[in-house]
The first five atom37 places (N, CA, C, CB, O) and aatype in JSON, in Angstrom:
{
  "aatype": [12, 16, 3, 0, 6, 10, 6, 2, 10, 10, 6, 2, 14, 0, 9, 9, 1, 2, 1, 0, 11, 9, 13, 0, 16, 1, 0, 2, 0, 5, 0, 13, 10, 1, 10, 5, 6, 6, 18, 7, 15, 13, 3, 0, 18, 10, 17, 15, 13, 19, 6, 7, 11, 16, 9, 19, 2, 3, 19, 14, 3, 18, 1, 5, 0, 14, 0, 11, 16, 14, 10, 15, 6, 11, 10, 0, 11, 3, 10, 11, 11, 1, 7, 13, 11, 13, 16, 7, 14, 19, 0, 19, 10, 15, 13, 10, 5, 0, 0, 7, 10, 19, 3, 3, 8, 6, 2, 3, 4, 6, 17, 11, 15, 15, 2],
  "atom_mask": [
    [1, 1, 1, 1, 1],
    [1, 1, 1, 1, 1],
    [1, 1, 1, 1, 1],
    [1, 1, 1, 1, 1],
    [1, 1, 1, 1, 1],
    [1, 1, 1, 1, 1],
    [1, 1, 1, 1, 1],
    [1, 1, 1, 1, 1],
    [1, 1, 1, 1, 1],
    [1, 1, 1, 1, 1],
    [1, 1, 1, 1, 1],
    [1, 1, 1, 1, 1],
    [1, 1, 1, 1, 1],
    [1, 1, 1, 1, 1],
    [1, 1, 1, 1, 1],
    [1, 1, 1, 1, 1],
    [1, 1, 1, 1, 1],
    [1, 1, 1, 1, 1],
    [1, 1, 1, 1, 1],
    [1, 1, 1, 1, 1],
    [1, 1, 1, 1, 1],
    [1, 1, 1, 1, 1],
    [1, 1, 1, 1, 1],
    [1, 1, 1, 1, 1],
    [1, 1, 1, 1, 1],
    [1, 1, 1, 1, 1],
    [1, 1, 1, 1, 1],
    [1, 1, 1, 1, 1],
    [1, 1, 1, 1, 1],
    [1, 1, 1, 1, 1],
    [1, 1, 1, 1, 1],
    [1, 1, 1, 1, 1],
    [1, 1, 1, 1, 1],
    [1, 1, 1, 1, 1],
    [1, 1, 1, 1, 1],
    [1, 1, 1, 1, 1],
    [1, 1, 1, 1, 1],
    [1, 1, 1, 1, 1],
    [1, 1, 1, 1, 1],
    [1, 1, 1, 0, 1],
    [1, 1, 1, 1, 1],
    [1, 1, 1, 1, 1],
    [1, 1, 1, 1, 1],
    [1, 1, 1, 1, 1],
    [1, 1, 1, 1, 1],
    [1, 1, 1, 1, 1],
    [1, 1, 1, 1, 1],
    [1, 1, 1, 1, 1],
    [1, 1, 1, 1, 1],
    [1, 1, 1, 1, 1],
    [1, 1, 1, 1, 1],
    [1, 1, 1, 0, 1],
    [1, 1, 1, 1, 1],
    [1, 1, 1, 1, 1],
    [1, 1, 1, 1, 1],
    [1, 1, 1, 1, 1],
    [1, 1, 1, 1, 1],
    [1, 1, 1, 1, 1],
    [1, 1, 1, 1, 1],
    [1, 1, 1, 1, 1],
    [1, 1, 1, 1, 1],
    [1, 1, 1, 1, 1],
    [1, 1, 1, 1, 1],
    [1, 1, 1, 1, 1],
    [1, 1, 1, 1, 1],
    [1, 1, 1, 1, 1],
    [1, 1, 1, 1, 1],
    [1, 1, 1, 1, 1],
    [1, 1, 1, 1, 1],
    [1, 1, 1, 1, 1],
    [1, 1, 1, 1, 1],
    [1, 1, 1, 1, 1],
    [1, 1, 1, 1, 1],
    [1, 1, 1, 1, 1],
    [1, 1, 1, 1, 1],
    [1, 1, 1, 1, 1],
    [1, 1, 1, 1, 1],
    [1, 1, 1, 1, 1],
    [1, 1, 1, 1, 1],
    [1, 1, 1, 1, 1],
    [1, 1, 1, 1, 1],
    [1, 1, 1, 1, 1],
    [1, 1, 1, 0, 1],
    [1, 1, 1, 1, 1],
    [1, 1, 1, 1, 1],
    [1, 1, 1, 1, 1],
    [1, 1, 1, 1, 1],
    [1, 1, 1, 0, 1],
    [1, 1, 1, 1, 1],
    [1, 1, 1, 1, 1],
    [1, 1, 1, 1, 1],
    [1, 1, 1, 1, 1],
    [1, 1, 1, 1, 1],
    [1, 1, 1, 1, 1],
    [1, 1, 1, 1, 1],
    [1, 1, 1, 1, 1],
    [1, 1, 1, 1, 1],
    [1, 1, 1, 1, 1],
    [1, 1, 1, 1, 1],
    [1, 1, 1, 0, 1],
    [1, 1, 1, 1, 1],
    [1, 1, 1, 1, 1],
    [1, 1, 1, 1, 1],
    [1, 1, 1, 1, 1],
    [1, 1, 1, 1, 1],
    [1, 1, 1, 1, 1],
    [1, 1, 1, 1, 1],
    [1, 1, 1, 1, 1],
    [1, 1, 1, 1, 1],
    [1, 1, 1, 1, 1],
    [1, 1, 1, 1, 1],
    [1, 1, 1, 1, 1],
    [1, 1, 1, 1, 1],
    [1, 1, 1, 1, 1],
    [1, 1, 1, 1, 1]
  ],
  "atom_positions": [
    [[41.03, 148.59, 103.33], [40.43, 148.38, 104.63], [39.74, 147.0, 104.85], [39.44, 149.46, 104.85], [39.13, 146.45, 103.93]],
    [[39.83, 146.52, 105.93], [39.21, 145.15, 106.2], [37.68, 145.29, 106.32], [39.8, 144.48, 107.57], [37.1, 146.36, 106.49]],
    [[37.12, 144.14, 106.23], [35.6, 144.11, 106.46], [35.24, 144.69, 107.87], [35.03, 142.58, 106.36], [34.3, 145.46, 108.03]],
    [[36.03, 144.26, 108.84], [35.86, 144.76, 110.2], [35.97, 146.31, 110.23], [36.91, 144.11, 111.14], [35.12, 146.98, 110.82]],
    [[36.95, 146.84, 109.66], [37.2, 148.33, 109.73], [35.98, 149.04, 109.02], [38.65, 148.72, 108.98], [35.48, 150.08, 109.43]],
    [[35.57, 148.37, 107.95], [34.35, 149.02, 107.13], [33.19, 148.9, 108.09], [33.98, 148.23, 105.63], [32.42, 149.86, 108.18]],
    [[32.97, 147.77, 108.84], [31.74, 147.56, 109.66], [31.76, 148.68, 110.81], [31.72, 146.0, 110.31], [30.71, 149.19, 111.19]],
    [[32.92, 149.02, 111.3], [33.14, 150.01, 112.38], [32.66, 151.4, 111.84], [34.7, 150.06, 112.84], [32.16, 152.25, 112.56]],
    [[32.84, 151.53, 110.64], [32.33, 152.85, 110.02], [30.76, 153.05, 110.2], [32.68, 152.88, 108.43], [30.25, 154.17, 110.27]],
    [[30.17, 152.05, 110.25], [28.66, 152.13, 110.51], [28.26, 152.85, 111.69], [28.07, 150.79, 110.64], [27.13, 153.34, 111.79]],
    [[29.16, 152.94, 112.6], [28.89, 153.61, 113.85], [29.33, 155.1, 113.84], [29.58, 152.86, 114.96], [29.18, 155.8, 114.84]],
    [[29.85, 155.52, 112.76], [30.35, 157.01, 112.65], [29.12, 157.87, 112.18], [31.65, 157.17, 111.52], [28.59, 157.73, 111.08]],
    [[28.76, 158.69, 113.06], [27.49, 159.6, 112.8], [27.91, 160.78, 111.73], [26.95, 160.34, 114.31], [27.03, 161.5, 111.26]],
    [[29.21, 160.93, 111.39], [29.6, 161.9, 110.55], [29.53, 161.53, 109.06], [30.88, 162.29, 110.92], [29.68, 162.38, 108.18]],
    [[29.32, 160.25, 108.81], [29.06, 159.81, 107.4], [27.93, 159.07, 107.18], [30.07, 159.07, 106.88], [27.28, 158.63, 108.12]],
    [[27.59, 158.86, 105.84], [26.43, 158.01, 105.5], [26.7, 156.62, 106.01], [26.16, 157.98, 103.95], [27.74, 156.04, 105.73]],
    [[25.79, 156.09, 106.77], [25.98, 154.79, 107.36], [25.07, 153.69, 106.68], [25.7, 154.88, 108.88], [24.17, 153.05, 107.23]],
    [[25.47, 153.62, 105.44], [24.76, 152.62, 104.55], [25.86, 151.54, 104.17], [24.11, 153.37, 103.15], [26.84, 151.81, 103.48]],
    [[25.62, 150.35, 104.67], [26.58, 149.35, 104.46], [26.95, 149.14, 103.0], [26.09, 148.12, 105.03], [28.15, 149.06, 102.71]],
    [[26.1, 149.05, 102.12], [26.43, 148.96, 100.68], [27.29, 150.11, 100.22], [25.18, 148.93, 99.85], [28.24, 149.9, 99.47]],
    [[26.99, 151.24, 100.62], [27.73, 152.47, 100.19], [29.19, 152.43, 100.79], [26.94, 153.82, 100.7], [30.16, 152.79, 100.13]],
    [[29.28, 151.99, 102.02], [30.56, 151.9, 102.69], [31.49, 150.91, 102.07], [30.36, 151.57, 104.09], [32.68, 151.15, 101.87]],
    [[30.86, 149.71, 101.75], [31.7, 148.65, 101.01], [31.97, 149.05, 99.62], [31.0, 147.27, 100.99], [33.01, 148.66, 99.09]],
    [[31.12, 149.81, 98.97], [31.28, 150.13, 97.65], [32.51, 151.17, 97.56], [29.92, 150.69, 97.08], [33.15, 151.3, 96.52]],
    [[32.76, 151.86, 98.66], [33.82, 152.8, 98.55], [35.14, 152.05, 98.43], [33.82, 153.76, 99.73], [36.0, 152.51, 97.69]],
    [[35.36, 150.92, 99.13], [36.43, 150.03, 99.03], [36.51, 149.51, 97.6], [36.27, 148.91, 100.04], [37.57, 149.58, 96.97]],
    [[35.38, 148.99, 97.08], [35.37, 148.45, 95.72], [35.75, 149.48, 94.66], [34.0, 147.89, 95.41], [36.49, 149.17, 93.73]],
    [[35.24, 150.7, 94.82], [35.5, 151.76, 93.95], [36.97, 152.09, 93.95], [34.7, 152.93, 94.32], [37.55, 152.34, 92.88]],
    [[37.61, 152.11, 95.13], [39.11, 152.41, 95.23], [39.9, 151.27, 94.52], [39.58, 152.53, 96.8], [40.89, 151.53, 93.83]],
    [[39.45, 150.01, 94.71], [40.15, 148.97, 94.1], [39.98, 149.09, 92.52], [39.65, 147.61, 94.67], [40.93, 148.98, 91.74]],
    [[38.79, 149.29, 92.18], [38.59, 149.37, 90.6], [39.33, 150.59, 90.11], [36.98, 149.5, 90.16], [39.88, 150.56, 89.01]],
    [[39.36, 151.69, 90.91], [40.12, 152.92, 90.5], [41.65, 152.61, 90.18], [40.02, 154.0, 91.67], [42.24, 153.11, 89.22]],
    [[42.2, 151.79, 91.06], [43.6, 151.45, 91.03], [43.81, 150.57, 89.83], [44.07, 150.76, 92.34], [44.78, 150.79, 89.1]],
    [[43.0, 149.59, 89.58], [43.04, 148.78, 88.33], [42.95, 149.57, 87.03], [41.91, 147.79, 88.34], [43.66, 149.35, 86.05]],
    [[41.99, 150.53, 87.11], [41.83, 151.46, 85.98], [43.1, 152.28, 85.74], [40.64, 152.4, 86.23], [43.56, 152.4, 84.61]],
    [[43.66, 152.83, 86.81], [44.84, 153.69, 86.77], [46.03, 152.8, 86.15], [45.19, 154.25, 88.28], [46.79, 153.31, 85.33]],
    [[46.18, 151.5, 86.55], [47.15, 150.68, 86.19], [47.13, 150.45, 84.63], [47.03, 149.46, 86.98], [48.12, 150.45, 83.89]],
    [[45.84, 150.24, 84.27], [45.55, 149.94, 82.75], [45.77, 151.06, 81.87], [44.1, 149.52, 82.51], [46.3, 150.89, 80.77]],
    [[45.36, 152.31, 82.33], [45.46, 153.49, 81.44], [46.54, 154.39, 81.8], [44.22, 154.26, 81.43], [46.77, 155.37, 81.08]],
    [[47.21, 154.17, 82.81], [48.38, 155.04, 83.21], [47.88, 156.14, 84.27], [0.0, 0.0, 0.0], [48.63, 156.64, 85.11]],
    [[46.66, 156.43, 84.13], [45.86, 157.44, 85.06], [44.46, 157.24, 84.81], [46.21, 158.98, 84.81], [44.0, 156.71, 83.8]],
    [[43.7, 157.77, 85.92], [42.25, 157.77, 85.8], [41.95, 158.96, 84.87], [41.49, 157.9, 87.23], [40.93, 158.9, 84.19]],
    [[42.69, 159.95, 84.79], [42.58, 161.16, 83.96], [42.57, 160.73, 82.4], [43.82, 162.19, 84.3], [41.73, 161.14, 81.59]],
    [[43.58, 159.88, 82.11], [43.66, 159.4, 80.77], [42.4, 158.55, 80.31], [44.91, 158.58, 80.66], [41.91, 158.66, 79.19]],
    [[41.93, 157.68, 81.3], [40.82, 156.91, 80.99], [39.56, 157.87, 80.75], [40.61, 155.89, 82.13], [38.82, 157.71, 79.78]],
    [[39.38, 158.8, 81.64], [38.14, 159.68, 81.46], [38.25, 160.47, 80.1], [38.0, 160.75, 82.72], [37.27, 160.53, 79.35]],
    [[39.43, 161.09, 79.79], [39.54, 161.92, 78.6], [39.36, 160.99, 77.33], [40.95, 162.71, 78.57], [38.97, 161.48, 76.27]],
    [[39.63, 159.7, 77.44], [39.51, 158.8, 76.3], [38.02, 158.82, 75.85], [40.01, 157.32, 76.67], [37.74, 158.52, 74.69]],
    [[37.12, 159.14, 76.71], [35.64, 159.13, 76.33], [35.27, 160.32, 75.58], [34.72, 159.04, 77.55], [34.2, 160.35, 74.98]],
    [[36.06, 161.3, 75.58], [35.7, 162.58, 74.91], [36.83, 163.12, 73.94], [35.4, 163.66, 76.01], [36.92, 164.3, 73.57]],
    [[37.64, 162.15, 73.59], [38.64, 162.32, 72.69], [39.6, 163.47, 73.01], [38.06, 162.48, 71.43], [40.12, 164.17, 72.14]],
    [[39.79, 163.62, 74.4], [40.73, 164.66, 74.86], [40.21, 166.16, 74.84], [0.0, 0.0, 0.0], [40.89, 167.11, 75.21]],
    [[38.96, 166.23, 74.38], [38.39, 167.62, 74.29], [37.14, 167.83, 75.23], [37.97, 167.92, 72.78], [36.31, 166.94, 75.4]],
    [[37.06, 169.01, 75.81], [35.75, 169.25, 76.58], [34.63, 169.32, 75.59], [35.78, 170.62, 77.46], [34.73, 169.9, 74.51]],
    [[33.58, 168.71, 76.0], [32.25, 168.75, 75.23], [31.54, 170.06, 75.68], [31.29, 167.4, 75.54], [31.22, 170.21, 76.85]],
    [[31.3, 170.94, 74.77], [30.62, 172.18, 75.15], [29.21, 172.08, 74.48], [31.45, 173.51, 74.69], [29.02, 172.14, 73.26]],
    [[28.27, 171.91, 75.41], [26.86, 171.8, 75.07], [26.16, 173.19, 74.88], [26.15, 171.0, 76.16], [26.54, 174.19, 75.5]],
    [[25.17, 173.19, 74.05], [24.32, 174.35, 73.81], [23.3, 174.28, 74.76], [23.75, 174.44, 72.43], [22.37, 173.48, 74.65]],
    [[23.43, 175.2, 75.83], [22.43, 175.26, 76.92], [21.91, 176.78, 77.13], [23.09, 174.68, 78.29], [22.46, 177.56, 77.91]],
    [[20.86, 177.1, 76.39], [20.32, 178.35, 76.42], [19.82, 178.67, 77.83], [19.25, 178.45, 75.4], [19.91, 179.81, 78.28]],
    [[19.29, 177.67, 78.52], [18.76, 177.82, 79.87], [19.02, 176.58, 80.64], [17.27, 178.14, 79.85], [18.77, 175.45, 80.22]],
    [[19.55, 176.88, 81.88], [20.06, 175.68, 82.67], [18.93, 174.59, 82.88], [20.61, 176.18, 84.11], [19.23, 173.4, 83.0]],
    [[17.62, 175.05, 82.92], [16.6, 174.09, 83.06], [16.44, 173.06, 81.89], [15.37, 174.81, 83.25], [15.77, 172.03, 82.0]],
    [[17.05, 173.4, 80.84], [17.02, 172.56, 79.67], [18.17, 171.5, 79.6], [17.06, 173.44, 78.44], [18.16, 170.59, 78.78]],
    [[19.18, 171.67, 80.54], [20.26, 170.73, 80.53], [19.8, 169.36, 81.02], [21.4, 171.25, 81.39], [19.05, 169.3, 81.99]],
    [[20.19, 168.3, 80.41], [19.77, 166.99, 80.82], [20.4, 166.5, 82.15], [20.07, 166.04, 79.73], [21.49, 166.94, 82.51]],
    [[19.73, 165.61, 82.83], [20.43, 164.99, 84.06], [21.31, 164.02, 83.66], [19.51, 164.37, 85.05], [22.27, 163.8, 84.4]],
    [[21.17, 163.29, 82.5], [22.08, 162.36, 82.05], [22.15, 162.47, 80.56], [21.73, 161.0, 82.49], [21.33, 163.14, 79.93]],
    [[23.12, 161.82, 80.01], [23.37, 161.93, 78.55], [23.88, 160.5, 77.97], [24.49, 163.13, 78.27], [24.24, 159.61, 78.74]],
    [[23.89, 160.39, 76.75], [24.41, 159.13, 76.17], [25.93, 158.88, 76.67], [24.33, 159.23, 74.53], [26.38, 157.75, 76.9]],
    [[26.64, 160.04, 76.79], [28.05, 159.79, 77.25], [27.96, 159.32, 78.66], [28.97, 161.09, 77.14], [28.6, 158.32, 78.99]],
    [[27.19, 159.99, 79.56], [27.26, 159.62, 81.03], [26.7, 158.11, 81.1], [26.32, 160.71, 82.0], [27.19, 157.32, 81.91]],
    [[25.75, 157.75, 80.33], [25.3, 156.4, 80.35], [26.4, 155.33, 79.96], [24.14, 156.29, 79.42], [26.6, 154.3, 80.61]],
    [[27.11, 155.73, 78.8], [28.19, 154.9, 78.41], [29.34, 154.7, 79.47], [28.75, 155.47, 77.19], [29.81, 153.6, 79.76]],
    [[29.72, 155.87, 79.99], [30.73, 155.85, 80.99], [30.26, 155.07, 82.25], [31.12, 157.28, 81.34], [31.0, 154.24, 82.79]],
    [[29.01, 155.35, 82.72], [28.53, 154.65, 83.92], [28.5, 153.08, 83.6], [27.03, 155.21, 84.35], [28.85, 152.29, 84.48]],
    [[28.13, 152.67, 82.49], [28.09, 151.31, 82.12], [29.45, 150.73, 82.11], [27.45, 151.15, 80.82], [29.6, 149.59, 82.54]],
    [[30.5, 151.46, 81.65], [31.85, 150.97, 81.59], [32.42, 150.89, 83.04], [32.72, 151.89, 80.67], [33.12, 149.92, 83.36]],
    [[32.15, 151.89, 83.92], [32.62, 151.87, 85.24], [32.02, 150.63, 85.98], [32.27, 153.2, 85.95], [32.73, 149.94, 86.71]],
    [[30.77, 150.37, 85.77], [30.1, 149.32, 86.4], [30.66, 147.94, 86.03], [28.67, 149.4, 86.07], [30.82, 147.03, 86.85]],
    [[30.98, 147.85, 84.62], [31.72, 146.61, 84.1], [33.02, 146.38, 84.79], [32.01, 146.74, 82.59], [33.47, 145.24, 84.95]],
    [[33.65, 147.52, 85.23], [35.04, 147.51, 85.78], [34.91, 147.34, 87.32], [35.85, 148.87, 85.4], [35.94, 147.38, 87.99]],
    [[33.83, 147.19, 87.85], [33.67, 147.0, 89.33], [33.23, 148.07, 90.21], [0.0, 0.0, 0.0], [33.14, 147.95, 91.43]],
    [[32.93, 149.22, 89.5], [32.55, 150.44, 90.3], [31.05, 150.26, 90.8], [32.71, 151.81, 89.38], [30.25, 149.57, 90.16]],
    [[30.73, 150.9, 91.92], [29.44, 150.8, 92.51], [28.82, 152.2, 92.67], [29.52, 150.09, 93.85], [29.57, 153.16, 92.88]],
    [[27.57, 152.36, 92.58], [26.89, 153.66, 92.83], [27.42, 154.68, 91.92], [27.05, 154.12, 94.27], [27.54, 155.82, 92.37]],
    [[27.76, 154.43, 90.64], [28.14, 155.27, 89.62], [27.18, 155.31, 88.5], [29.39, 154.91, 89.16], [27.55, 154.91, 87.4]],
    [[25.97, 155.76, 88.69], [24.93, 155.87, 87.73], [25.15, 157.01, 86.76], [0.0, 0.0, 0.0], [26.0, 157.86, 87.01]],
    [[24.43, 157.05, 85.68], [24.65, 158.08, 84.66], [24.41, 159.54, 85.2], [23.72, 157.8, 83.47], [25.08, 160.47, 84.74]],
    [[23.48, 159.74, 86.12], [23.34, 161.09, 86.61], [24.55, 161.65, 87.49], [22.06, 161.14, 87.4], [24.98, 162.8, 87.4]],
    [[25.03, 160.7, 88.33], [26.17, 161.08, 89.18], [27.39, 161.23, 88.16], [26.46, 159.92, 90.38], [28.17, 162.18, 88.28]],
    [[27.5, 160.34, 87.23], [28.68, 160.35, 86.3], [28.71, 161.69, 85.45], [28.6, 159.07, 85.32], [29.76, 162.23, 85.13]],
    [[27.41, 162.19, 85.12], [27.38, 163.4, 84.4], [27.77, 164.57, 85.25], [26.06, 163.6, 83.82], [28.51, 165.44, 84.79]],
    [[27.32, 164.62, 86.43], [27.76, 165.59, 87.44], [29.29, 165.55, 87.59], [27.07, 165.3, 88.82], [29.92, 166.61, 87.57]],
    [[29.92, 164.4, 87.72], [31.28, 164.42, 87.91], [31.98, 164.92, 86.58], [31.74, 163.01, 88.35], [32.97, 165.65, 86.63]],
    [[31.41, 164.49, 85.38], [32.14, 165.07, 84.23], [32.01, 166.59, 84.14], [31.65, 164.46, 82.93], [32.95, 167.26, 83.74]],
    [[30.85, 167.14, 84.52], [30.7, 168.56, 84.56], [31.76, 169.22, 85.45], [29.32, 168.9, 85.04], [32.49, 170.14, 85.07]],
    [[31.78, 168.65, 86.7], [32.75, 169.21, 87.76], [34.27, 168.99, 87.38], [32.47, 168.5, 89.19], [35.14, 169.75, 87.78]],
    [[34.51, 167.99, 86.65], [35.92, 167.76, 86.16], [36.3, 168.56, 84.93], [36.12, 166.3, 85.85], [37.46, 168.63, 84.54]],
    [[35.32, 169.14, 84.35], [35.63, 169.94, 83.14], [35.64, 169.25, 81.81], [0.0, 0.0, 0.0], [36.1, 169.81, 80.82]],
    [[35.12, 168.01, 81.79], [35.1, 167.26, 80.63], [33.73, 167.52, 79.82], [35.3, 165.78, 81.0], [33.61, 167.23, 78.64]],
    [[32.79, 168.07, 80.54], [31.54, 168.44, 79.92], [31.21, 169.87, 80.49], [30.38, 167.34, 80.22], [31.21, 170.12, 81.7]],
    [[30.9, 170.85, 79.45], [30.54, 172.21, 79.86], [29.11, 172.39, 79.6], [31.37, 173.29, 79.14], [28.71, 172.54, 78.44]],
    [[28.3, 172.39, 80.6], [26.87, 172.67, 80.41], [26.47, 174.1, 81.09], [26.01, 171.45, 81.07], [25.33, 174.29, 81.52]],
    [[27.42, 175.01, 81.13], [27.17, 176.39, 81.51], [26.17, 176.84, 80.48], [28.49, 177.3, 81.53], [26.19, 176.39, 79.34]],
    [[25.24, 177.79, 80.91], [24.34, 178.48, 80.09], [25.17, 179.23, 78.98], [23.47, 179.45, 80.96], [26.28, 179.7, 79.24]],
    [[24.66, 179.32, 77.83], [25.42, 179.97, 76.86], [25.87, 181.38, 77.07], [24.74, 179.93, 75.74], [26.9, 181.77, 76.53]],
    [[25.14, 182.17, 77.84], [25.58, 183.49, 78.16], [26.39, 183.63, 79.41], [24.45, 184.33, 78.26], [26.65, 184.74, 79.87]],
    [[26.8, 182.5, 79.96], [27.62, 182.5, 81.24], [28.99, 182.91, 80.95], [27.64, 181.13, 81.92], [29.54, 182.47, 79.94]],
    [[29.62, 183.75, 81.78], [31.03, 184.14, 81.59], [31.94, 182.92, 81.78], [31.43, 185.27, 82.59], [33.11, 183.04, 81.44]],
    [[31.51, 181.79, 82.28], [32.43, 180.67, 82.48], [32.32, 179.7, 81.37], [32.18, 179.98, 83.79], [32.98, 178.66, 81.4]],
    [[31.47, 179.99, 80.33], [31.36, 179.05, 79.15], [32.59, 178.92, 78.41], [30.31, 179.48, 78.18], [33.28, 179.9, 78.13]],
    [[32.89, 177.74, 78.08], [34.05, 177.52, 77.24], [33.87, 177.98, 75.84], [34.41, 176.11, 77.23], [32.74, 178.09, 75.35]],
    [[34.99, 178.26, 75.15], [34.79, 178.75, 73.76], [35.23, 177.81, 72.69], [35.5, 180.01, 73.55], [35.72, 178.23, 71.64]],
    [[35.07, 176.49, 72.96], [35.57, 175.61, 71.99], [34.71, 175.64, 70.71], [35.64, 174.24, 72.57], [35.01, 174.92, 69.75]]
  ]
}
């Protein structure tokens, strides 16, 4: 998208109208494509951080699960180095959990991995 197209998005009430975040979306897409080219896929890049295996954490109570981890800090730092914006360690950990790279389900949860 051009700068003008991104500027027009600031008028759209259906989205977050923060100039930095709107422009970051384009920067992140461009960084994503570079990463995809380098690793063959974004998936391969991500799984390289966990050696291809889901990390299953000991979580007796969800209130004890951390908001960020050394892994999410490392990945966030690498993403930033590669040109990503608004990808801090808390958001990155949430993404890793949602994508199945990190399992922070409570230990007695039926969805807990059995690695």
